[in-house]
C-alpha positions as CSV (number, residue, x, y, z in Angstrom):
1,M,-0.1,0.0,-0.1
2,E,2.4,2.6,0.6
3,D,4.2,1.8,-3.1
4,L,1.9,2.9,-4.0
5,I,0.6,6.0,-2.5
6,V,4.8,6.6,-2.9
7,E,4.8,5.7,-6.4
8,S,1.1,7.8,-7.1
9,I,2.9,10.9,-5.5
10,Q,5.9,10.7,-7.0
11,I,3.2,10.5,-10.9
12,T,0.9,13.4,-9.8
13,G,2.7,15.9,-7.7
14,H,5.4,18.3,-8.2
15,D,8.5,19.0,-6.6
16,L,9.3,21.4,-4.3
17,W,12.1,22.4,-1.3
18,Y,11.2,21.4,2.2
19,I,13.1,24.5,4.0
20,P,12.9,23.6,8.0
21,R,13.3,26.4,10.5
22,T,16.9,27.0,13.1
23,A,15.9,28.1,16.3
24,Y,18.6,30.4,17.5
25,D,16.5,32.4,20.7
26,S,15.3,30.8,23.7
27,I,11.3,30.9,23.2
28,D,9.0,32.9,24.3
29,E,7.5,31.2,27.0
30,I,4.3,34.3,27.3
31,V,3.1,33.7,23.8
32,G,4.9,30.2,22.5
33,E,6.7,30.6,19.7
34,I,9.7,31.3,19.2
35,S,11.2,34.9,18.4
36,N,14.1,34.5,16.1
37,S,14.6,31.8,13.7
38,K,17.0,30.6,10.3
39,F,16.1,29.3,7.1
40,S,19.4,27.9,6.7
41,S,19.3,24.6,4.1
42,A,16.5,23.7,1.8
43,Y,15.7,20.1,0.7
44,L,13.7,18.7,-2.5
45,I,11.3,16.7,-2.0
46,D,7.6,15.5,-4.3
47,A,4.3,16.2,-2.6
48,Y,0.8,16.2,-4.1
49,I,-1.0,19.5,-4.3
50,A,-4.3,18.7,-2.4
51,N,-6.4,22.0,-3.6
52,V,-5.4,22.0,-7.4
53,Q,-8.7,24.7,-8.3
54,G,-7.3,27.6,-6.0
55,Y,-6.1,28.9,-2.6
56,E,-8.4,27.7,0.5
57,G,-8.8,29.6,3.7
58,E,-10.3,33.4,4.5
59,G,-8.7,34.8,0.7
60,D,-9.4,38.1,1.1
61,F,-11.3,40.6,3.7
62,F,-11.3,44.0,5.0
63,S,-9.9,43.8,9.0
64,K,-9.6,46.7,11.6
65,F,-6.3,47.0,10.6
66,G,-6.8,47.1,6.6
67,L,-6.2,44.4,4.0
68,D,-5.2,41.0,5.1
69,I,-5.1,37.8,2.5
70,R,-5.3,35.1,3.9
71,E,-4.5,32.2,1.3
72,S,-3.6,28.9,2.1
73,S,-3.0,25.1,0.2
74,N,-2.6,21.7,1.5
75,F,-0.2,19.6,0.3
76,V,0.2,15.4,0.7
77,L,4.1,14.4,1.6
78,A,4.5,10.4,1.6
79,K,6.4,9.4,4.6
80,R,8.7,7.8,3.0
81,T,10.0,10.3,0.9
82,F,10.1,13.0,3.9
83,Q,12.5,9.9,5.7
84,R,14.5,9.6,2.1
85,Y,15.2,13.0,1.9
86,I,15.1,15.1,5.4
87,P,18.3,13.7,7.5
88,S,16.9,12.9,10.7
89,G,19.4,14.7,12.7
90,V,16.7,17.8,11.0
91,A,13.7,16.3,11.8
92,T,12.0,13.1,11.9
93,R,8.6,14.7,10.2
94,P,7.2,17.7,9.5
95,R,7.2,20.7,11.3
96,E,4.8,23.7,12.5
97,G,6.6,26.7,10.9
98,D,9.3,24.7,8.9
99,L,8.5,26.7,5.0
100,L,7.9,25.1,1.5
101,Y,8.9,26.4,-1.8
102,V,6.6,25.8,-4.2
103,P,8.3,26.7,-7.8
104,V,4.9,26.3,-10.0
105,M,3.1,28.6,-8.2
106,Q,6.4,30.9,-7.6
107,K,5.2,30.7,-3.4
108,L,6.2,30.1,0.2
109,F,4.2,27.9,2.0
110,E,4.4,28.0,6.0
111,I,3.1,24.7,7.4
112,K,0.7,25.9,10.5
113,F,-0.3,22.2,11.0
114,V,0.5,18.4,10.1
115,E,-2.6,15.9,10.1
116,E,-1.4,12.7,10.3
117,E,-3.9,10.8,10.7
118,L,-5.4,11.4,7.1
119,M,-6.3,8.2,6.2
120,F,-7.6,6.9,9.7
121,F,-10.6,4.9,8.4
122,S,-9.5,3.4,5.1
123,L,-5.5,2.0,6.7
124,G,-6.4,1.3,10.2
125,K,-4.6,3.0,13.0
126,R,-0.6,2.5,12.6
127,D,1.9,5.1,11.9
128,P,1.0,7.2,8.9
129,Y,1.7,6.4,5.5
130,V,1.2,10.2,4.3
131,Y,1.2,13.9,6.4
132,E,-1.3,16.3,5.4
133,L,0.3,19.7,5.6
134,R,-2.5,22.2,6.0
135,C,-0.2,25.8,4.8
136,E,-0.4,29.2,4.8
137,V,1.6,32.1,2.5
138,F,4.4,32.6,4.4
139,R,4.3,36.1,5.7
140,Y,8.1,38.0,5.5
141,S,9.0,40.4,8.8
142,N,11.2,41.5,10.1
């Protein structure tokens, strides 16, 4: 089953760059986030773009701070592909806060959530064959 999933992602998917976040400062205990981080390495992997008809999310809307654009997209990544191309010292699974650069879209996405139980009912509860990465377009700051 895993071989078929990996092969189908290779056939229908796209190459993208996985860019892990490296923290070089302490974690802010109040907010619970890393205040300073850097992205110094990138790894080429293949993933399937789950929503091919356009961006999901809230889209464009006016907030009290002005126009806010929130475009999100989902990517499906095989667990075996991730373990093969990403060194285990860097990450053992995709992490929230890491980046994905998609050359086809020419966009940089930030991983907001990693779903590990995507095919829960059809394959039974076991180690995941795939990760679904729920991402938003990256907002540059600092």
